[in-house]
MIMI-486598 format. One record per residue (C-alpha): residue number from 1; x, y, z; residue in one letter. Coordinates in steps of 0.2 Angstrom, whole numbers. Example, Ala and Ser with C-alpha at 12.3 -4.5 7.8 and 13.67 -1.06 7.14 Angstrom:
BEGIN
resi = 1 | c1 = 62 | c2 = -22 | c3 = 39 | resn = A;
resi = 2 | c1 = 68 | c2 = -5 | c3 = 36 | resn = S;
! end
This chain:
BEGIN
resi = 1 | c1 = 793 | c2 = 822 | c3 = 1119 | resn = M;
resi = 2 | c1 = 808 | c2 = 818 | c3 = 1108 | resn = T;
resi = 3 | c1 = 810 | c2 = 806 | c3 = 1094 | resn = H;
resi = 4 | c1 = 829 | c2 = 804 | c3 = 1091 | resn = E;
resi = 5 | c1 = 839 | c2 = 788 | c3 = 1094 | resn = R;
resi = 6 | c1 = 845 | c2 = 786 | c3 = 1111 | resn = Q;
resi = 7 | c1 = 864 | c2 = 787 | c3 = 1106 | resn = N;
resi = 8 | c1 = 860 | c2 = 804 | c3 = 1097 | resn = V;
resi = 9 | c1 = 851 | c2 = 811 | c3 = 1112 | resn = R;
resi = 10 | c1 = 867 | c2 = 807 | c3 = 1122 | resn = R;
resi = 11 | c1 = 879 | c2 = 814 | c3 = 1110 | resn = A;
resi = 12 | c1 = 886 | c2 = 831 | c3 = 1113 | resn = A;
resi = 13 | c1 = 889 | c2 = 835 | c3 = 1095 | resn = G;
resi = 14 | c1 = 904 | c2 = 844 | c3 = 1087 | resn = Y;
resi = 15 | c1 = 909 | c2 = 861 | c3 = 1093 | resn = T;
resi = 16 | c1 = 916 | c2 = 871 | c3 = 1078 | resn = P;
resi = 17 | c1 = 927 | c2 = 886 | c3 = 1080 | resn = G;
resi = 18 | c1 = 918 | c2 = 903 | c3 = 1081 | resn = D;
resi = 19 | c1 = 913 | c2 = 912 | c3 = 1065 | resn = Q;
resi = 20 | c1 = 912 | c2 = 929 | c3 = 1074 | resn = P;
resi = 21 | c1 = 900 | c2 = 942 | c3 = 1068 | resn = E;
resi = 22 | c1 = 908 | c2 = 955 | c3 = 1079 | resn = C;
resi = 23 | c1 = 924 | c2 = 966 | c3 = 1076 | resn = R;
resi = 24 | c1 = 937 | c2 = 955 | c3 = 1069 | resn = V;
resi = 25 | c1 = 955 | c2 = 960 | c3 = 1068 | resn = V;
resi = 26 | c1 = 962 | c2 = 943 | c3 = 1065 | resn = A;
resi = 27 | c1 = 953 | c2 = 927 | c3 = 1063 | resn = K;
resi = 28 | c1 = 965 | c2 = 913 | c3 = 1068 | resn = L;
resi = 29 | c1 = 954 | c2 = 900 | c3 = 1076 | resn = N;
resi = 30 | c1 = 948 | c2 = 888 | c3 = 1062 | resn = T;
resi = 31 | c1 = 964 | c2 = 884 | c3 = 1052 | resn = N;
resi = 32 | c1 = 958 | c2 = 893 | c3 = 1036 | resn = E;
resi = 33 | c1 = 971 | c2 = 897 | c3 = 1023 | resn = N;
resi = 34 | c1 = 975 | c2 = 916 | c3 = 1024 | resn = P;
resi = 35 | c1 = 978 | c2 = 918 | c3 = 1005 | resn = Y;
resi = 36 | c1 = 965 | c2 = 917 | c3 = 991 | resn = P;
resi = 37 | c1 = 962 | c2 = 903 | c3 = 980 | resn = P;
resi = 38 | c1 = 971 | c2 = 902 | c3 = 963 | resn = A;
resi = 39 | c1 = 966 | c2 = 914 | c3 = 950 | resn = R;
resi = 40 | c1 = 960 | c2 = 899 | c3 = 939 | resn = Q;
resi = 41 | c1 = 948 | c2 = 894 | c3 = 952 | resn = V;
resi = 42 | c1 = 940 | c2 = 911 | c3 = 952 | resn = I;
resi = 43 | c1 = 939 | c2 = 912 | c3 = 933 | resn = E;
resi = 44 | c1 = 931 | c2 = 895 | c3 = 933 | resn = T;
resi = 45 | c1 = 918 | c2 = 901 | c3 = 945 | resn = L;
resi = 46 | c1 = 914 | c2 = 916 | c3 = 935 | resn = Q;
resi = 47 | c1 = 912 | c2 = 905 | c3 = 919 | resn = S;
resi = 48 | c1 = 898 | c2 = 894 | c3 = 927 | resn = V;
resi = 49 | c1 = 883 | c2 = 894 | c3 = 915 | resn = Q;
resi = 50 | c1 = 865 | c2 = 893 | c3 = 921 | resn = P;
resi = 51 | c1 = 862 | c2 = 877 | c3 = 912 | resn = D;
resi = 52 | c1 = 875 | c2 = 868 | c3 = 923 | resn = E;
resi = 53 | c1 = 864 | c2 = 871 | c3 = 938 | resn = L;
resi = 54 | c1 = 848 | c2 = 864 | c3 = 929 | resn = R;
resi = 55 | c1 = 857 | c2 = 847 | c3 = 927 | resn = R;
resi = 56 | c1 = 863 | c2 = 834 | c3 = 939 | resn = Y;
resi = 57 | c1 = 882 | c2 = 833 | c3 = 941 | resn = P;
resi = 58 | c1 = 892 | c2 = 818 | c3 = 937 | resn = H;
resi = 59 | c1 = 888 | c2 = 806 | c3 = 951 | resn = P;
resi = 60 | c1 = 906 | c2 = 801 | c3 = 954 | resn = S;
resi = 61 | c1 = 915 | c2 = 817 | c3 = 949 | resn = A;
resi = 62 | c1 = 923 | c2 = 808 | c3 = 935 | resn = R;
resi = 63 | c1 = 933 | c2 = 822 | c3 = 928 | resn = A;
resi = 64 | c1 = 940 | c2 = 826 | c3 = 945 | resn = F;
resi = 65 | c1 = 944 | c2 = 808 | c3 = 949 | resn = R;
resi = 66 | c1 = 954 | c2 = 806 | c3 = 933 | resn = E;
resi = 67 | c1 = 964 | c2 = 822 | c3 = 936 | resn = L;
resi = 68 | c1 = 967 | c2 = 817 | c3 = 954 | resn = A;
resi = 69 | c1 = 973 | c2 = 800 | c3 = 949 | resn = A;
resi = 70 | c1 = 985 | c2 = 808 | c3 = 936 | resn = S;
resi = 71 | c1 = 992 | c2 = 820 | c3 = 949 | resn = V;
resi = 72 | c1 = 995 | c2 = 806 | c3 = 962 | resn = H;
resi = 73 | c1 = 1001 | c2 = 793 | c3 = 949 | resn = G;
resi = 74 | c1 = 986 | c2 = 782 | c3 = 953 | resn = L;
resi = 75 | c1 = 970 | c2 = 775 | c3 = 944 | resn = S;
resi = 76 | c1 = 953 | c2 = 784 | c3 = 945 | resn = P;
resi = 77 | c1 = 947 | c2 = 768 | c3 = 954 | resn = Q;
resi = 78 | c1 = 959 | c2 = 773 | c3 = 968 | resn = N;
resi = 79 | c1 = 950 | c2 = 790 | c3 = 970 | resn = V;
resi = 80 | c1 = 933 | c2 = 795 | c3 = 978 | resn = I;
resi = 81 | c1 = 926 | c2 = 813 | c3 = 979 | resn = A;
resi = 82 | c1 = 917 | c2 = 818 | c3 = 994 | resn = T;
resi = 83 | c1 = 908 | c2 = 834 | c3 = 1001 | resn = N;
resi = 84 | c1 = 922 | c2 = 839 | c3 = 1012 | resn = G;
resi = 85 | c1 = 933 | c2 = 828 | c3 = 1023 | resn = G;
resi = 86 | c1 = 919 | c2 = 825 | c3 = 1035 | resn = D;
resi = 87 | c1 = 909 | c2 = 816 | c3 = 1023 | resn = E;
resi = 88 | c1 = 923 | c2 = 804 | c3 = 1019 | resn = L;
resi = 89 | c1 = 925 | c2 = 801 | c3 = 1038 | resn = L;
resi = 90 | c1 = 906 | c2 = 797 | c3 = 1039 | resn = R;
resi = 91 | c1 = 907 | c2 = 786 | c3 = 1024 | resn = L;
resi = 92 | c1 = 922 | c2 = 776 | c3 = 1031 | resn = A;
resi = 93 | c1 = 912 | c2 = 773 | c3 = 1047 | resn = I;
resi = 94 | c1 = 896 | c2 = 768 | c3 = 1039 | resn = S;
resi = 95 | c1 = 905 | c2 = 757 | c3 = 1026 | resn = T;
resi = 96 | c1 = 917 | c2 = 748 | c3 = 1037 | resn = F;
resi = 97 | c1 = 911 | c2 = 748 | c3 = 1055 | resn = V;
resi = 98 | c1 = 896 | c2 = 738 | c3 = 1061 | resn = E;
resi = 99 | c1 = 885 | c2 = 748 | c3 = 1074 | resn = P;
resi = 100 | c1 = 892 | c2 = 744 | c3 = 1091 | resn = G;
resi = 101 | c1 = 909 | c2 = 739 | c3 = 1084 | resn = Q;
resi = 102 | c1 = 923 | c2 = 750 | c3 = 1092 | resn = P;
resi = 103 | c1 = 931 | c2 = 764 | c3 = 1082 | resn = I;
resi = 104 | c1 = 950 | c2 = 768 | c3 = 1086 | resn = G;
resi = 105 | c1 = 957 | c2 = 785 | c3 = 1089 | resn = I;
resi = 106 | c1 = 971 | c2 = 793 | c3 = 1099 | resn = V;
resi = 107 | c1 = 969 | c2 = 807 | c3 = 1111 | resn = R;
resi = 108 | c1 = 969 | c2 = 822 | c3 = 1109 | resn = P;
resi = 109 | c1 = 963 | c2 = 823 | c3 = 1091 | resn = S;
resi = 110 | c1 = 950 | c2 = 830 | c3 = 1079 | resn = Y;
resi = 111 | c1 = 934 | c2 = 831 | c3 = 1089 | resn = G;
resi = 112 | c1 = 923 | c2 = 825 | c3 = 1075 | resn = L;
resi = 113 | c1 = 930 | c2 = 808 | c3 = 1076 | resn = Y;
resi = 114 | c1 = 921 | c2 = 804 | c3 = 1092 | resn = G;
resi = 115 | c1 = 905 | c2 = 813 | c3 = 1087 | resn = V;
resi = 116 | c1 = 903 | c2 = 802 | c3 = 1072 | resn = L;
resi = 117 | c1 = 906 | c2 = 787 | c3 = 1082 | resn = A;
resi = 118 | c1 = 892 | c2 = 792 | c3 = 1094 | resn = E;
resi = 119 | c1 = 880 | c2 = 795 | c3 = 1079 | resn = I;
resi = 120 | c1 = 885 | c2 = 778 | c3 = 1072 | resn = H;
resi = 121 | c1 = 882 | c2 = 770 | c3 = 1090 | resn = D;
resi = 122 | c1 = 899 | c2 = 764 | c3 = 1091 | resn = S;
resi = 123 | c1 = 911 | c2 = 766 | c3 = 1106 | resn = P;
resi = 124 | c1 = 928 | c2 = 774 | c3 = 1104 | resn = T;
resi = 125 | c1 = 943 | c2 = 765 | c3 = 1109 | resn = F;
resi = 126 | c1 = 955 | c2 = 779 | c3 = 1113 | resn = A;
resi = 127 | c1 = 974 | c2 = 778 | c3 = 1118 | resn = L;
resi = 128 | c1 = 983 | c2 = 794 | c3 = 1124 | resn = P;
resi = 129 | c1 = 997 | c2 = 801 | c3 = 1113 | resn = L;
resi = 130 | c1 = 1014 | c2 = 801 | c3 = 1121 | resn = Q;
resi = 131 | c1 = 1021 | c2 = 817 | c3 = 1129 | resn = D;
resi = 132 | c1 = 1029 | c2 = 822 | c3 = 1113 | resn = D;
resi = 133 | c1 = 1013 | c2 = 819 | c3 = 1104 | resn = W;
resi = 134 | c1 = 1020 | c2 = 803 | c3 = 1095 | resn = S;
resi = 135 | c1 = 1009 | c2 = 788 | c3 = 1093 | resn = L;
resi = 136 | c1 = 1008 | c2 = 776 | c3 = 1108 | resn = P;
resi = 137 | c1 = 1018 | c2 = 760 | c3 = 1107 | resn = P;
resi = 138 | c1 = 1010 | c2 = 744 | c3 = 1100 | resn = D;
resi = 139 | c1 = 996 | c2 = 755 | c3 = 1094 | resn = L;
resi = 140 | c1 = 991 | c2 = 742 | c3 = 1080 | resn = G;
resi = 141 | c1 = 991 | c2 = 727 | c3 = 1092 | resn = R;
resi = 142 | c1 = 981 | c2 = 736 | c3 = 1105 | resn = K;
resi = 143 | c1 = 968 | c2 = 741 | c3 = 1093 | resn = M;
resi = 144 | c1 = 967 | c2 = 723 | c3 = 1086 | resn = N;
resi = 145 | c1 = 964 | c2 = 717 | c3 = 1104 | resn = E;
resi = 146 | c1 = 950 | c2 = 729 | c3 = 1106 | resn = A;
resi = 147 | c1 = 942 | c2 = 723 | c3 = 1090 | resn = G;
resi = 148 | c1 = 943 | c2 = 740 | c3 = 1082 | resn = V;
resi = 149 | c1 = 937 | c2 = 740 | c3 = 1064 | resn = A;
resi = 150 | c1 = 943 | c2 = 757 | c3 = 1059 | resn = L;
resi = 151 | c1 = 957 | c2 = 767 | c3 = 1066 | resn = L;
resi = 152 | c1 = 957 | c2 = 786 | c3 = 1063 | resn = L;
resi = 153 | c1 = 974 | c2 = 795 | c3 = 1063 | resn = I;
resi = 154 | c1 = 976 | c2 = 813 | c3 = 1059 | resn = C;
resi = 155 | c1 = 994 | c2 = 816 | c3 = 1051 | resn = N;
resi = 156 | c1 = 1000 | c2 = 830 | c3 = 1052 | resn = P;
resi = 157 | c1 = 992 | c2 = 829 | c3 = 1069 | resn = H;
resi = 158 | c1 = 979 | c2 = 841 | c3 = 1075 | resn = A;
resi = 159 | c1 = 979 | c2 = 850 | c3 = 1086 | resn = P;
resi = 160 | c1 = 998 | c2 = 848 | c3 = 1089 | resn = S;
resi = 161 | c1 = 1004 | c2 = 850 | c3 = 1071 | resn = G;
resi = 162 | c1 = 1017 | c2 = 836 | c3 = 1073 | resn = T;
resi = 163 | c1 = 1021 | c2 = 823 | c3 = 1059 | resn = L;
resi = 164 | c1 = 1021 | c2 = 804 | c3 = 1060 | resn = I;
resi = 165 | c1 = 1035 | c2 = 797 | c3 = 1048 | resn = S;
resi = 166 | c1 = 1030 | c2 = 786 | c3 = 1033 | resn = V;
resi = 167 | c1 = 1040 | c2 = 771 | c3 = 1040 | resn = P;
resi = 168 | c1 = 1030 | c2 = 772 | c3 = 1056 | resn = E;
resi = 169 | c1 = 1013 | c2 = 773 | c3 = 1046 | resn = L;
resi = 170 | c1 = 1019 | c2 = 758 | c3 = 1036 | resn = D;
resi = 171 | c1 = 1022 | c2 = 748 | c3 = 1051 | resn = R;
resi = 172 | c1 = 1005 | c2 = 753 | c3 = 1058 | resn = L;
resi = 173 | c1 = 996 | c2 = 748 | c3 = 1042 | resn = A;
resi = 174 | c1 = 1005 | c2 = 731 | c3 = 1042 | resn = S;
resi = 175 | c1 = 1001 | c2 = 727 | c3 = 1060 | resn = G;
resi = 176 | c1 = 983 | c2 = 733 | c3 = 1060 | resn = F;
resi = 177 | c1 = 969 | c2 = 721 | c3 = 1055 | resn = N;
resi = 178 | c1 = 956 | c2 = 734 | c3 = 1051 | resn = G;
resi = 179 | c1 = 955 | c2 = 749 | c3 = 1040 | resn = V;
resi = 180 | c1 = 968 | c2 = 763 | c3 = 1044 | resn = L;
resi = 181 | c1 = 962 | c2 = 780 | c3 = 1039 | resn = L;
resi = 182 | c1 = 976 | c2 = 793 | c3 = 1038 | resn = I;
resi = 183 | c1 = 968 | c2 = 810 | c3 = 1038 | resn = D;
resi = 184 | c1 = 980 | c2 = 821 | c3 = 1028 | resn = E;
resi = 185 | c1 = 970 | c2 = 837 | c3 = 1029 | resn = A;
resi = 186 | c1 = 986 | c2 = 847 | c3 = 1033 | resn = Y;
resi = 187 | c1 = 998 | c2 = 838 | c3 = 1022 | resn = V;
resi = 188 | c1 = 1000 | c2 = 852 | c3 = 1010 | resn = D;
resi = 189 | c1 = 1009 | c2 = 862 | c3 = 1023 | resn = F;
resi = 190 | c1 = 1023 | c2 = 849 | c3 = 1027 | resn = V;
resi = 191 | c1 = 1040 | c2 = 856 | c3 = 1023 | resn = D;
resi = 192 | c1 = 1046 | c2 = 849 | c3 = 1006 | resn = P;
resi = 193 | c1 = 1063 | c2 = 846 | c3 = 1013 | resn = A;
resi = 194 | c1 = 1056 | c2 = 832 | c3 = 1023 | resn = L;
resi = 195 | c1 = 1051 | c2 = 823 | c3 = 1007 | resn = A;
resi = 196 | c1 = 1036 | c2 = 816 | c3 = 1016 | resn = H;
resi = 197 | c1 = 1026 | c2 = 805 | c3 = 1004 | resn = N;
resi = 198 | c1 = 1013 | c2 = 792 | c3 = 1010 | resn = T;
resi = 199 | c1 = 1007 | c2 = 788 | c3 = 992 | resn = L;
resi = 200 | c1 = 1018 | c2 = 773 | c3 = 989 | resn = P;
resi = 201 | c1 = 1010 | c2 = 765 | c3 = 1005 | resn = L;
resi = 202 | c1 = 994 | c2 = 763 | c3 = 995 | resn = L;
resi = 203 | c1 = 1001 | c2 = 749 | c3 = 984 | resn = S;
resi = 204 | c1 = 1007 | c2 = 740 | c3 = 999 | resn = R;
resi = 205 | c1 = 992 | c2 = 740 | c3 = 1010 | resn = H;
resi = 206 | c1 = 974 | c2 = 737 | c3 = 1004 | resn = E;
resi = 207 | c1 = 968 | c2 = 742 | c3 = 1021 | resn = N;
resi = 208 | c1 = 974 | c2 = 760 | c3 = 1020 | resn = L;
resi = 209 | c1 = 963 | c2 = 775 | c3 = 1016 | resn = L;
resi = 210 | c1 = 970 | c2 = 792 | c3 = 1014 | resn = M;
resi = 211 | c1 = 959 | c2 = 808 | c3 = 1016 | resn = L;
resi = 212 | c1 = 964 | c2 = 823 | c3 = 1006 | resn = R;
resi = 213 | c1 = 955 | c2 = 840 | c3 = 1006 | resn = T;
resi = 214 | c1 = 955 | c2 = 856 | c3 = 996 | resn = L;
resi = 215 | c1 = 949 | c2 = 866 | c3 = 1011 | resn = S;
resi = 216 | c1 = 967 | c2 = 870 | c3 = 1018 | resn = K;
resi = 217 | c1 = 981 | c2 = 870 | c3 = 1006 | resn = G;
resi = 218 | c1 = 970 | c2 = 875 | c3 = 991 | resn = Y;
resi = 219 | c1 = 961 | c2 = 889 | c3 = 1001 | resn = S;
resi = 220 | c1 = 943 | c2 = 882 | c3 = 997 | resn = L;
resi = 221 | c1 = 936 | c2 = 878 | c3 = 1015 | resn = A;
resi = 222 | c1 = 920 | c2 = 886 | c3 = 1009 | resn = G;
resi = 223 | c1 = 918 | c2 = 874 | c3 = 994 | resn = L;
resi = 224 | c1 = 917 | c2 = 858 | c3 = 1005 | resn = R;
resi = 225 | c1 = 927 | c2 = 847 | c3 = 993 | resn = F;
resi = 226 | c1 = 938 | c2 = 832 | c3 = 998 | resn = A;
resi = 227 | c1 = 943 | c2 = 815 | c3 = 992 | resn = Y;
resi = 228 | c1 = 949 | c2 = 798 | c3 = 997 | resn = G;
resi = 229 | c1 = 964 | c2 = 788 | c3 = 990 | resn = L;
resi = 230 | c1 = 965 | c2 = 769 | c3 = 992 | resn = G;
resi = 231 | c1 = 964 | c2 = 752 | c3 = 984 | resn = A;
resi = 232 | c1 = 950 | c2 = 750 | c3 = 972 | resn = A;
resi = 233 | c1 = 944 | c2 = 735 | c3 = 982 | resn = S;
resi = 234 | c1 = 943 | c2 = 747 | c3 = 998 | resn = L;
resi = 235 | c1 = 934 | c2 = 761 | c3 = 989 | resn = L;
resi = 236 | c1 = 922 | c2 = 751 | c3 = 979 | resn = E;
resi = 237 | c1 = 909 | c2 = 748 | c3 = 993 | resn = P;
resi = 238 | c1 = 911 | c2 = 767 | c3 = 998 | resn = M;
resi = 239 | c1 = 903 | c2 = 771 | c3 = 981 | resn = F;
resi = 240 | c1 = 888 | c2 = 761 | c3 = 987 | resn = K;
resi = 241 | c1 = 886 | c2 = 771 | c3 = 1003 | resn = T;
resi = 242 | c1 = 889 | c2 = 788 | c3 = 997 | resn = K;
resi = 243 | c1 = 875 | c2 = 800 | c3 = 992 | resn = D;
resi = 244 | c1 = 869 | c2 = 798 | c3 = 974 | resn = S;
resi = 245 | c1 = 875 | c2 = 815 | c3 = 969 | resn = Y;
resi = 246 | c1 = 886 | c2 = 820 | c3 = 984 | resn = N;
resi = 247 | c1 = 897 | c2 = 833 | c3 = 975 | resn = V;
resi = 248 | c1 = 888 | c2 = 847 | c3 = 966 | resn = D;
resi = 249 | c1 = 892 | c2 = 853 | c3 = 948 | resn = A;
resi = 250 | c1 = 901 | c2 = 869 | c3 = 953 | resn = I;
resi = 251 | c1 = 911 | c2 = 861 | c3 = 966 | resn = A;
resi = 252 | c1 = 917 | c2 = 848 | c3 = 954 | resn = Q;
resi = 253 | c1 = 922 | c2 = 861 | c3 = 941 | resn = R;
resi = 254 | c1 = 931 | c2 = 872 | c3 = 954 | resn = L;
resi = 255 | c1 = 940 | c2 = 856 | c3 = 961 | resn = A;
resi = 256 | c1 = 947 | c2 = 852 | c3 = 944 | resn = V;
resi = 257 | c1 = 953 | c2 = 870 | c3 = 942 | resn = A;
resi = 258 | c1 = 961 | c2 = 870 | c3 = 959 | resn = A;
resi = 259 | c1 = 971 | c2 = 854 | c3 = 955 | resn = L;
resi = 260 | c1 = 976 | c2 = 861 | c3 = 938 | resn = E;
resi = 261 | c1 = 983 | c2 = 876 | c3 = 947 | resn = A;
resi = 262 | c1 = 993 | c2 = 866 | c3 = 959 | resn = G;
resi = 263 | c1 = 1008 | c2 = 878 | c3 = 958 | resn = D;
resi = 264 | c1 = 997 | c2 = 892 | c3 = 965 | resn = A;
resi = 265 | c1 = 993 | c2 = 881 | c3 = 980 | resn = A;
resi = 266 | c1 = 1011 | c2 = 876 | c3 = 983 | resn = R;
resi = 267 | c1 = 1016 | c2 = 895 | c3 = 983 | resn = A;
resi = 268 | c1 = 1003 | c2 = 898 | c3 = 995 | resn = S;
resi = 269 | c1 = 1009 | c2 = 884 | c3 = 1007 | resn = A;
resi = 270 | c1 = 1026 | c2 = 891 | c3 = 1006 | resn = Q;
resi = 271 | c1 = 1021 | c2 = 908 | c3 = 1012 | resn = R;
resi = 272 | c1 = 1012 | c2 = 899 | c3 = 1026 | resn = V;
resi = 273 | c1 = 1027 | c2 = 890 | c3 = 1031 | resn = R;
resi = 274 | c1 = 1038 | c2 = 905 | c3 = 1031 | resn = S;
resi = 275 | c1 = 1026 | c2 = 914 | c3 = 1043 | resn = E;
resi = 276 | c1 = 1024 | c2 = 898 | c3 = 1053 | resn = R;
resi = 277 | c1 = 1043 | c2 = 899 | c3 = 1057 | resn = Q;
resi = 278 | c1 = 1043 | c2 = 917 | c3 = 1061 | resn = R;
resi = 279 | c1 = 1028 | c2 = 916 | c3 = 1072 | resn = M;
resi = 280 | c1 = 1035 | c2 = 901 | c3 = 1081 | resn = A;
resi = 281 | c1 = 1051 | c2 = 911 | c3 = 1085 | resn = Q;
resi = 282 | c1 = 1041 | c2 = 927 | c3 = 1090 | resn = S;
resi = 283 | c1 = 1030 | c2 = 917 | c3 = 1101 | resn = L;
resi = 284 | c1 = 1044 | c2 = 908 | c3 = 1109 | resn = A;
resi = 285 | c1 = 1052 | c2 = 925 | c3 = 1113 | resn = A;
resi = 286 | c1 = 1037 | c2 = 929 | c3 = 1123 | resn = R;
resi = 287 | c1 = 1038 | c2 = 913 | c3 = 1133 | resn = A;
resi = 288 | c1 = 1025 | c2 = 905 | c3 = 1123 | resn = L;
resi = 289 | c1 = 1033 | c2 = 890 | c3 = 1115 | resn = P;
resi = 290 | c1 = 1024 | c2 = 879 | c3 = 1103 | resn = S;
resi = 291 | c1 = 1026 | c2 = 861 | c3 = 1097 | resn = A;
resi = 292 | c1 = 1035 | c2 = 858 | c3 = 1081 | resn = P;
resi = 293 | c1 = 1022 | c2 = 860 | c3 = 1067 | resn = S;
resi = 294 | c1 = 1020 | c2 = 854 | c3 = 1050 | resn = Q;
resi = 295 | c1 = 1003 | c2 = 862 | c3 = 1048 | resn = T;
resi = 296 | c1 = 996 | c2 = 879 | c3 = 1046 | resn = N;
resi = 297 | c1 = 994 | c2 = 882 | c3 = 1064 | resn = F;
resi = 298 | c1 = 1004 | c2 = 881 | c3 = 1081 | resn = L;
resi = 299 | c1 = 999 | c2 = 874 | c3 = 1097 | resn = L;
resi = 300 | c1 = 1006 | c2 = 886 | c3 = 1110 | resn = V;
resi = 301 | c1 = 1008 | c2 = 883 | c3 = 1128 | resn = S;
resi = 302 | c1 = 1003 | c2 = 897 | c3 = 1140 | resn = V;
resi = 303 | c1 = 1010 | c2 = 897 | c3 = 1158 | resn = P;
resi = 304 | c1 = 996 | c2 = 893 | c3 = 1170 | resn = E;
resi = 305 | c1 = 1001 | c2 = 907 | c3 = 1182 | resn = D;
resi = 306 | c1 = 1002 | c2 = 920 | c3 = 1168 | resn = S;
resi = 307 | c1 = 987 | c2 = 932 | c3 = 1163 | resn = R;
resi = 308 | c1 = 974 | c2 = 919 | c3 = 1168 | resn = G;
resi = 309 | c1 = 982 | c2 = 905 | c3 = 1159 | resn = G;
resi = 310 | c1 = 977 | c2 = 899 | c3 = 1141 | resn = A;
resi = 311 | c1 = 959 | c2 = 903 | c3 = 1144 | resn = R;
resi = 312 | c1 = 963 | c2 = 920 | c3 = 1151 | resn = G;
resi = 313 | c1 = 974 | c2 = 924 | c3 = 1136 | resn = V;
resi = 314 | c1 = 960 | c2 = 917 | c3 = 1124 | resn = F;
resi = 315 | c1 = 948 | c2 = 929 | c3 = 1132 | resn = E;
resi = 316 | c1 = 960 | c2 = 944 | c3 = 1132 | resn = G;
resi = 317 | c1 = 964 | c2 = 942 | c3 = 1114 | resn = L;
resi = 318 | c1 = 945 | c2 = 940 | c3 = 1110 | resn = R;
resi = 319 | c1 = 942 | c2 = 957 | c3 = 1117 | resn = T;
resi = 320 | c1 = 955 | c2 = 965 | c3 = 1105 | resn = Q;
resi = 321 | c1 = 947 | c2 = 956 | c3 = 1090 | resn = G;
resi = 322 | c1 = 959 | c2 = 942 | c3 = 1089 | resn = I;
resi = 323 | c1 = 951 | c2 = 925 | c3 = 1088 | resn = F;
resi = 324 | c1 = 961 | c2 = 909 | c3 = 1092 | resn = V;
resi = 325 | c1 = 956 | c2 = 892 | c3 = 1098 | resn = R;
resi = 326 | c1 = 955 | c2 = 886 | c3 = 1116 | resn = Y;
resi = 327 | c1 = 950 | c2 = 868 | c3 = 1120 | resn = F;
resi = 328 | c1 = 943 | c2 = 864 | c3 = 1137 | resn = D;
resi = 329 | c1 = 949 | c2 = 846 | c3 = 1138 | resn = E;
resi = 330 | c1 = 963 | c2 = 836 | c3 = 1145 | resn = D;
resi = 331 | c1 = 981 | c2 = 840 | c3 = 1140 | resn = R;
resi = 332 | c1 = 975 | c2 = 856 | c3 = 1131 | resn = L;
resi = 333 | c1 = 969 | c2 = 867 | c3 = 1144 | resn = R;
resi = 334 | c1 = 986 | c2 = 876 | c3 = 1145 | resn = D;
resi = 335 | c1 = 987 | c2 = 878 | c3 = 1127 | resn = K;
resi = 336 | c1 = 980 | c2 = 889 | c3 = 1112 | resn = L;
resi = 337 | c1 = 979 | c2 = 883 | c3 = 1094 | resn = R;
resi = 338 | c1 = 984 | c2 = 898 | c3 = 1083 | resn = I;
resi = 339 | c1 = 981 | c2 = 898 | c3 = 1064 | resn = T;
resi = 340 | c1 = 995 | c2 = 905 | c3 = 1054 | resn = I;
resi = 341 | c1 = 987 | c2 = 921 | c3 = 1046 | resn = G;
resi = 342 | c1 = 994 | c2 = 934 | c3 = 1034 | resn = T;
resi = 343 | c1 = 1009 | c2 = 944 | c3 = 1040 | resn = P;
resi = 344 | c1 = 998 | c2 = 958 | c3 = 1045 | resn = A;
resi = 345 | c1 = 986 | c2 = 947 | c3 = 1055 | resn = E;
resi = 346 | c1 = 1001 | c2 = 938 | c3 = 1064 | resn = N;
resi = 347 | c1 = 1008 | c2 = 955 | c3 = 1068 | resn = D;
resi = 348 | c1 = 991 | c2 = 960 | c3 = 1075 | resn = A;
resi = 349 | c1 = 991 | c2 = 945 | c3 = 1086 | resn = L;
resi = 350 | c1 = 1009 | c2 = 949 | c3 = 1093 | resn = L;
resi = 351 | c1 = 1004 | c2 = 966 | c3 = 1096 | resn = A;
resi = 352 | c1 = 989 | c2 = 960 | c3 = 1106 | resn = A;
resi = 353 | c1 = 999 | c2 = 948 | c3 = 1116 | resn = L;
resi = 354 | c1 = 1011 | c2 = 963 | c3 = 1120 | resn = D;
resi = 355 | c1 = 996 | c2 = 973 | c3 = 1126 | resn = M;
resi = 356 | c1 = 992 | c2 = 958 | c3 = 1138 | resn = L;
resi = 357 | c1 = 1010 | c2 = 960 | c3 = 1145 | resn = G;
resi = 358 | c1 = 1019 | c2 = 946 | c3 = 1136 | resn = F;
resi = 359 | c1 = 1031 | c2 = 957 | c3 = 1126 | resn = G;
resi = 360 | c1 = 1036 | c2 = 968 | c3 = 1141 | resn = A;
resi = 361 | c1 = 1051 | c2 = 957 | c3 = 1146 | resn = A;
resi = 362 | c1 = 1055 | c2 = 953 | c3 = 1128 | resn = H;
resi = 363 | c1 = 1058 | c2 = 970 | c3 = 1119 | resn = P;
! end
């Protein structure tokens, strides 16, 4: 006998990347930043006093929200702090979507979007990305016609790494009737030369919600701290649907320290971008091309008739202690998502690929 709701029983649940306990040479499967957090973050952690654990934290993470508002040129009323980006996604769904009302996504994308929709007992209205991973035409109009209340767009996109331009997002927000959530988990890795800045859109669109996280660019995936940016009128009801003390006291202090040490995060991101360029070139030289990426990973195409295809290479790398991500779903079965690691980890990956035969024709 089971007691869960029918929609929960039907749901497959989210499948995270492996957290291997066996021998690991390079863990390049979960898009963690390969470099440590800023020194200020570690010093703040070491300074935590026992009394801080006895008391409840500030319920809305006021100090962090004030700092984030200052960093982004906004008001604290435009910032909400959450227990990781996944909580912000869940809050957006529970706040803006009636159960049974459709949630809009594009395919492929972050797998948790569909899982959260299933838990909420809402169908997903999904449109396929174009061959170059760009948004489908007339996306906003088609979402409106389907009655979508919340549209989830990951930008830079996962798993391809490609970037949607600010003007295109501006048009999408203007033409869409519901709430548009732009998941910017990887925005810290965008090439600064592109001058990509979505923040001015917040003053133009009251239906726009942006997700930012400290997991990737700030090397704090284990902390579980993220935040949303949006119009005060959009965020106000989310303060009602969040947990009473959703972000713990230590996380709040470390998040403040991380933002204050923004130069360290930017330096880390630059090191990732440099390795990203090197790896894209090195993989292409091994007949393993990747989509143009503005993230800390590459989506690499593997010839289907080569070494068992993407799944075969995935397994072959695993036996050598190299962990990458394989997705058994449409449009991704011939691809591997490879996180950018340290230079030593990346070299280990290339050496492992050479062991599998990819370097033989490319000395």
